[in-house]
C-alpha positions in Angstrom: -179.4 126.6 -29.1 -182.7 124.9 -30.1 -183.2 121.4 -31.4 -184.1 122.6 -34.9 -181.3 125.2 -35.0 -178.9 125.1 -38.0 -176.1 125.8 -35.6 -176.8 122.6 -33.6 -177.0 120.6 -36.9 -173.7 122.1 -38.1 -172.0 121.5 -34.7 -173.1 117.8 -34.8 -171.7 117.3 -38.3 -168.4 119.0 -37.4 -168.1 116.7 -34.3 -168.8 113.6 -36.4 -166.2 114.7 -39.0 -163.6 115.5 -36.3 -164.1 112.2 -34.5 -163.8 110.3 -37.8 -160.5 112.1 -38.6 -159.3 111.5 -35.0 -160.1 107.8 -35.2 -158.1 107.4 -38.4 -155.2 109.4 -37.0 -155.0 107.7 -33.6 -155.8 104.1 -34.7 -152.2 103.1 -35.2 -151.3 104.2 -31.7 -154.1 102.1 -30.3 -153.1 98.9 -32.2 -151.9 97.1 -29.1 -153.6 94.3 -27.1 -153.6 96.0 -23.7 -156.7 97.1 -22.0 -155.8 100.8 -22.6 -155.5 100.3 -26.3 -158.7 98.2 -26.5 -160.6 100.7 -24.4 -159.3 103.5 -26.6 -160.5 101.8 -29.8 -163.9 101.1 -28.3 -164.3 104.6 -27.0 -163.3 106.2 -30.4 -165.7 103.9 -32.3 -168.5 104.5 -29.9 -168.1 108.3 -29.9 -167.8 108.4 -33.7 -171.0 106.3 -34.2 -172.9 108.4 -31.6 -171.9 111.6 -33.3 -172.9 110.2 -36.7 -176.3 109.1 -35.5 -176.9 112.4 -33.8 -176.1 114.3 -37.0 -178.3 112.0 -39.1 -181.1 112.3 -36.5 -180.9 116.1 -36.3 -181.0 116.3 -40.1 -184.0 114.0 -40.3 -185.8 116.0 -37.6 -185.1 119.2 -39.6 -186.5 117.7 -42.7 -189.6 116.1 -41.3 -190.4 118.1 -38.2 -190.8 115.3 -35.7 -189.9 117.3 -32.6 -189.9 121.1 -32.1 -187.7 121.4 -29.1 -185.4 119.6 -26.6 -188.3 119.3 -24.1 -190.5 117.9 -26.9 -187.9 115.3 -27.7 -187.5 114.2 -24.1 -191.2 114.1 -23.4 -191.2 117.3 -21.3 -193.6 119.3 -23.4 -194.2 122.7 -21.9 -196.1 124.4 -24.7 -199.3 126.2 -24.0 -201.9 123.7 -22.9 -205.6 123.5 -22.4 -208.1 124.7 -19.9 -211.5 123.1 -19.8 -214.2 124.9 -17.9 -217.1 122.5 -17.5 -219.2 125.0 -15.5 -219.5 127.3 -18.5 -219.6 131.1 -18.4 -216.4 133.0 -17.7 -214.6 135.4 -20.0 -215.1 135.4 -23.7 -212.6 133.8 -26.0 -209.7 135.9 -27.2 -206.9 136.1 -29.7 -203.6 137.8 -29.0 -200.9 138.6 -31.5 -197.5 137.8 -29.9 -195.1 138.1 -32.8 -194.9 139.0 -36.5 -192.6 138.0 -39.3 -192.3 138.4 -43.1 -193.0 135.6 -45.5 -189.8 133.9 -46.7 -188.7 134.2 -50.3 -190.0 137.8 -50.7 -187.8 140.5 -52.3 -188.8 143.0 -49.7 -189.9 143.1 -46.0 -193.0 145.2 -46.4 -196.2 143.3 -45.8 -197.8 145.0 -48.8 -195.3 143.1 -50.9 -194.6 139.8 -49.1 -197.6 139.5 -46.8 -197.2 138.8 -43.1 -197.2 135.9 -40.7 -198.5 136.6 -37.2 -198.0 134.2 -34.3 -201.1 134.3 -32.1 -202.4 132.8 -28.9 -206.0 131.7 -29.2 -208.4 131.0 -26.3 -211.7 129.3 -27.2 -214.8 131.1 -26.0 -216.9 127.9 -25.4 -214.3 125.2 -25.0 -211.7 127.1 -23.1 -209.1 125.4 -25.2 -205.9 127.6 -25.5 -203.4 127.0 -28.3 -200.8 128.9 -30.4 -201.2 129.3 -34.1 -199.7 131.1 -37.1 -201.9 133.4 -39.3 -200.8 134.2 -42.8 -202.2 137.5 -44.2 -201.7 138.0 -47.9 -200.1 141.2 -49.3 -203.6 142.5 -50.5 -204.6 142.5 -46.8 -202.3 145.5 -46.3 -203.1 147.4 -49.5 -204.5 150.8 -48.4 -206.7 150.7 -51.5 -208.3 147.4 -50.2 -208.7 148.2 -46.6 -212.4 147.2 -46.6 -211.8 144.0 -48.5 -212.6 140.7 -46.8 -210.9 137.4 -47.6 -211.7 133.6 -47.6 -209.9 131.7 -44.9 -208.5 128.1 -44.5 -207.5 126.3 -41.4 -204.3 124.3 -42.0 -203.4 121.4 -39.7 -200.3 119.4 -39.1 -200.1 115.7 -38.3 -199.5 114.3 -34.8 -197.4 115.3 -33.0 -196.3 117.8 -35.5 -195.4 121.5 -35.1 -197.2 124.6 -36.5 -193.8 125.9 -37.3 -193.3 123.1 -39.8 -196.3 124.4 -41.8 -194.5 127.6 -42.3 -190.8 126.6 -42.5 -191.0 123.0 -44.0 -194.2 122.9 -46.0 -194.1 126.5 -47.1 -197.8 127.2 -47.0 -197.5 131.0 -46.8 -194.9 131.3 -49.5 -196.8 128.9 -51.8 -200.0 130.8 -51.3 -198.4 134.1 -52.1 -196.7 132.8 -55.2 -199.9 131.1 -56.5 -201.9 134.3 -55.9 -199.3 136.4 -57.6 -199.5 134.1 -60.7 -203.3 134.3 -60.7 -203.7 130.6 -59.9 -205.6 131.2 -56.6 -207.3 134.0 -54.8 -205.6 135.7 -51.9 -206.6 133.9 -48.7 -206.0 134.0 -45.0 -204.4 130.8 -43.6 -204.7 129.8 -40.0 -201.9 127.3 -39.3 -201.7 125.1 -36.2 -201.5 121.6 -35.0 -204.5 119.4 -34.0 -202.7 118.6 -30.7 -204.4 121.3 -28.6 -204.2 119.2 -25.4 -200.6 118.1 -25.5 -199.3 115.4 -25.3 -202.7 113.7 -25.9 -203.8 113.0 -29.5 -207.5 113.9 -29.4 -208.1 113.2 -33.1 -210.3 116.3 -33.2 -213.0 114.6 -31.2 -215.3 116.1 -28.5 -214.2 113.7 -25.8 -216.9 113.0 -23.2 -215.6 114.6 -20.0 -212.5 115.8 -21.8 -211.3 118.4 -24.3 -214.0 119.5 -26.8 -211.6 119.6 -29.7 -214.0 119.3 -32.5 -216.1 122.2 -31.1 -212.9 124.2 -30.8 -212.1 123.9 -34.5 -215.6 124.1 -35.8 -216.8 127.0 -33.6 -214.3 128.8 -31.4 -211.4 129.0 -33.9 -213.4 130.6 -36.8 -215.1 132.9 -34.3 -211.8 134.1 -32.8 -210.2 134.6 -36.2 -213.3 136.3 -37.6 -213.3 138.8 -34.7 -209.6 139.8 -35.3 -209.2 139.7 -39.0 -211.2 140.6 -42.1 -212.5 137.2 -42.9 -215.5 137.1 -45.3 -218.9 136.7 -43.5 -220.5 135.0 -46.6 -221.5 131.4 -46.3 -218.8 129.1 -47.7 -215.9 131.3 -46.9 -214.0 128.8 -44.7 -212.0 125.7 -45.8 -209.8 123.3 -44.0 -206.6 121.4 -45.0 -204.4 118.9 -43.2 -201.9 116.2 -43.6 -201.9 112.8 -41.9 -203.8 113.2 -38.6 -204.6 116.8 -39.7 -205.9 115.4 -43.0 -208.3 113.1 -41.1 -209.4 116.0 -39.0 -209.9 118.2 -42.1 -212.2 115.7 -43.8 -214.1 115.0 -40.6 -214.7 118.6 -39.8 -215.9 119.4 -43.3 -218.2 116.5 -43.3 -219.6 117.1 -39.8 -219.8 120.9 -40.2 -220.6 121.7 -43.8 -222.3 124.9 -42.6 -218.8 126.1 -41.5 -216.4 124.5 -43.9 -217.3 124.6 -47.6 -214.3 122.4 -48.5 -211.9 120.0 -46.7 -208.7 118.5 -48.0 -207.0 115.5 -46.5 -203.4 114.9 -47.6 -202.4 111.3 -46.8 -205.4 111.1 -44.5 -206.9 108.1 -42.8 -210.6 107.6 -42.3 -211.1 106.3 -38.8 -209.9 107.6 -35.5 -207.4 105.2 -34.0 -207.4 104.1 -30.3 -203.9 103.7 -29.0 -201.7 104.9 -26.1 -201.5 108.4 -27.5 -205.2 108.9 -27.8 -206.5 107.1 -24.7 -210.2 106.3 -24.7 -211.7 108.9 -27.0 -215.3 107.8 -26.9 -215.9 106.6 -23.4 -218.1 103.8 -24.6 -220.3 106.1 -26.7 -221.0 104.0 -29.8 -222.6 106.8 -31.8 -219.6 109.0 -31.2 -217.3 106.2 -32.3 -219.3 105.6 -35.5 -219.5 109.2 -36.5 -215.7 109.5 -36.1 -215.4 106.8 -38.8 -215.7 108.7 -42.0 -216.7 105.8 -44.2 -219.4 104.8 -41.7 -220.6 108.4 -41.6 -220.9 108.9 -45.4 -223.0 105.7 -45.6 -225.3 106.2 -42.6 -225.8 109.9 -42.3 -227.2 112.5 -44.8 -224.6 113.4 -47.3 -223.0 116.8 -46.3 -223.1 119.6 -48.8 -219.4 120.2 -48.9 -216.4 119.5 -51.2 -213.7 117.0 -50.3 -210.2 116.4 -51.6 -208.2 113.3 -50.8 -204.6 112.5 -51.7 -202.6 109.3 -51.9 -199.8 107.5 -53.8 -200.0 104.2 -55.7 -196.7 103.2 -54.2 -195.5 104.4 -50.8 -198.8 105.3 -49.0 -200.7 102.8 -46.8 -204.0 104.6 -47.3 -204.2 104.0 -51.1 -206.8 101.3 -51.1 -208.9 102.9 -48.4 -208.8 106.2 -50.3 -210.2 104.5 -53.5 -213.0 103.0 -51.4 -213.8 106.3 -49.8 -213.9 108.1 -53.2 -216.4 105.5 -54.4 -218.6 105.8 -51.3 -218.7 109.6 -51.5 -219.5 109.5 -55.2 -222.4 107.3 -54.5 -224.1 110.0 -52.4 -224.5 112.3 -55.5 -224.4 115.3 -53.1 -221.0 115.5 -51.5 -218.4 116.5 -54.1 -215.1 114.5 -54.1 -211.8 115.2 -55.8 -208.4 113.5 -55.5 -204.7 113.7 -56.2 -202.9 110.4 -56.8 -199.2 110.3 -57.2 -197.4 107.4 -58.8 -194.9 107.2 -55.8 -194.7 109.2 -52.6 -194.3 108.4 -49.0 -195.9 109.7 -45.8 -193.5 112.7 -45.6 -193.0 116.4 -46.2 -191.6 115.9 -49.7 -194.8 114.2 -50.8 -197.0 116.9 -49.2 -195.0 119.7 -50.8 -195.9 118.2 -54.2 -199.6 118.2 -53.3 -199.9 121.5 -51.5 -199.9 123.8 -54.6 -202.8 122.0 -56.4 -204.6 121.7 -53.0 -204.5 125.4 -52.4 -205.7 126.1 -56.0 -208.5 123.6 -55.5 -209.7 125.0 -52.1 -209.5 128.6 -53.4 -211.9 127.7 -56.2 -214.4 126.3 -53.8 -214.6 129.1 -51.3 -216.6 132.3 -51.5 -215.1 135.6 -50.3 -214.9 139.4 -50.6 
């Protein structure tokens, strides 16, 4: 049974309840002062506390998506990794569909009604980065009367370490997109959902690392190319957008600013504005000061030509550590007179899934209105 399985969570809760009842029942029998009685009391208390903490931890992991599997929890990540071919050449990039599923919340299983989620394996043509992703195709994609229709697309990124599954199961991007489109609040779109951690366990912060993974190039070039070759994505300029939360939010803003010719809009939910350097990232810039500066979004907006793109940032007055930095970033972008900036500011909201679920519907509406398509 997997770490995020409901059966595992239920079993842990039942164990905690059983141990609690057992402790109450057996306590009078263990009331003596002998070593057996003392050891019994200590053992029962320890087992009950351990079961309780396990149940709470599993419930928190289910809610916030910290770890996707037991191997992920214990630092034995065995997910599909990255191959970097510095010599160039070799086979072209590829996309392979490995599984399909219907969108939750639908009244029928037919993709013409609910849309479809496809799990895919992507290999970058130029970067040789390989990573899994989920692709949401709206119901209109399967309508026989619209078989030649093309659609705008948006990349959707998790935080670090994050799981792509959480974008589907916890943040409900496909279901929300389908419902908004059905209500006429946004246009049908293709969503490409994945985590920015394409070289696990390293946090590359969507940077082209000198001598290392070319993560920015993967997201700006290889990913749109692979998706466009497989699906009916509009070829018109301005057909791609990008959304992310936390680390994914920083990546979304940076990619839209660095590559406005690719991404017409970028939305950063609870984003920060400068790539950190810590044990999870290692040395991202290898002493390259220019690369370091350009990864600082506030430096970039003040020292480089303003990109012709649209940005959306989100924060909360109480509960988010990025609130003051977000206000400063908004003012700095507004001063350019060229880059468009919008914002969502909640009164209260922490750095968590519940906050992002409140921000996702207006974010999807916003990005839909800024992309071309068809």
